[in-house]
C-alpha positions as a Python dict, from the first residue, in 0.01 Angstrom:
ca = {
    (1, 'M'): (0, 0, 0),
    (2, 'R'): (231, -185, -231),
    (3, 'V'): (136, -260, -592),
    (4, 'R'): (331, -421, -875),
    (5, 'V'): (299, -260, -1214),
    (6, 'K'): (376, -443, -1538),
    (7, 'L'): (468, -199, -1811),
    (8, 'Y'): (425, -258, -2186),
    (9, 'L'): (556, -121, -2514),
    (10, 'Q'): (719, 223, -2481),
    (11, 'Y'): (631, 234, -2108),
    (12, 'R'): (904, -28, -2057),
    (13, 'E'): (1165, 245, -2044),
    (14, 'L'): (1111, 221, -1668),
    (15, 'G'): (1155, -158, -1676),
    (16, 'D'): (927, -453, -1741),
    (17, 'E'): (786, -444, -1392),
    (18, 'I'): (814, -199, -1104),
    (19, 'E'): (684, -187, -751),
    (20, 'L'): (515, 125, -612),
    (21, 'N'): (432, 220, -255),
    (22, 'L'): (121, 432, -256),
    (23, 'P'): (-87, 561, 32),
    (24, 'E'): (-392, 370, 154),
    (25, 'G'): (-702, 493, -31),
    (26, 'A'): (-504, 561, -347),
    (27, 'K'): (-685, 534, -678),
    (28, 'V'): (-576, 428, -1024),
    (29, 'S'): (-521, 793, -1107),
    (30, 'D'): (-263, 809, -823),
    (31, 'L'): (-78, 516, -980),
    (32, 'L'): (-75, 694, -1316),
    (33, 'E'): (39, 1020, -1159),
    (34, 'E'): (334, 842, -1003),
    (35, 'L'): (427, 696, -1344),
    (36, 'T'): (400, 1045, -1494),
    (37, 'R'): (633, 1180, -1227),
    (38, 'R'): (881, 910, -1340),
    (39, 'G'): (869, 1040, -1696),
    (40, 'L'): (587, 850, -1873),
    (41, 'D'): (301, 1014, -2065),
    (42, 'T'): (2, 835, -1908),
    (43, 'R'): (-274, 1069, -2027),
    (44, 'E'): (-431, 793, -2240),
    (45, 'A'): (-289, 487, -2060),
    (46, 'I'): (-499, 174, -2028),
    (47, 'V'): (-478, 7, -1687),
    (48, 'L'): (-583, -359, -1629),
    (49, 'R'): (-615, -570, -1313),
    (50, 'D'): (-696, -937, -1350),
    (51, 'G'): (-776, -871, -1716),
    (52, 'N'): (-1038, -600, -1641),
    (53, 'V'): (-1001, -240, -1749),
    (54, 'Q'): (-971, -9, -1449),
    (55, 'E'): (-1127, 340, -1447),
    (56, 'R'): (-910, 622, -1311),
    (57, 'D'): (-1131, 669, -1011),
    (58, 'N'): (-1125, 301, -906),
    (59, 'P'): (-960, 240, -569),
    (60, 'L'): (-630, 49, -581),
    (61, 'R'): (-590, -284, -407),
    (62, 'E'): (-266, -459, -342),
    (63, 'G'): (-166, -677, -634),
    (64, 'V'): (-57, -654, -994),
    (65, 'Y'): (-164, -392, -1247),
    (66, 'S'): (-80, -389, -1618),
    (67, 'V'): (-33, -49, -1784),
    (68, 'F'): (-40, -8, -2163),
    (69, 'P'): (1, 303, -2375),
    (70, 'P'): (-286, 379, -2610),
    (71, 'V'): (-305, 130, -2896),
    (72, 'D'): (-434, 211, -3239),
    (73, 'G'): (-454, 42, -3573),
    (74, 'G'): (-703, -132, -3778),
}
């Protein structure tokens, strides 16, 4: 399965957008593990698809995902 991943803030060290080929049945956690293998710390990453937060156990679908590092402030 092919997914596009838009990266934000410090995650952009891999580029603004990358394409990943993941096995059928992959979950959001598999996407994050692949990003970790490429050098990102995704332990607290926020993943969105179509503006909706994705849980780590959600199945992936082809399309575009946005990945943000944790954001804090007040």
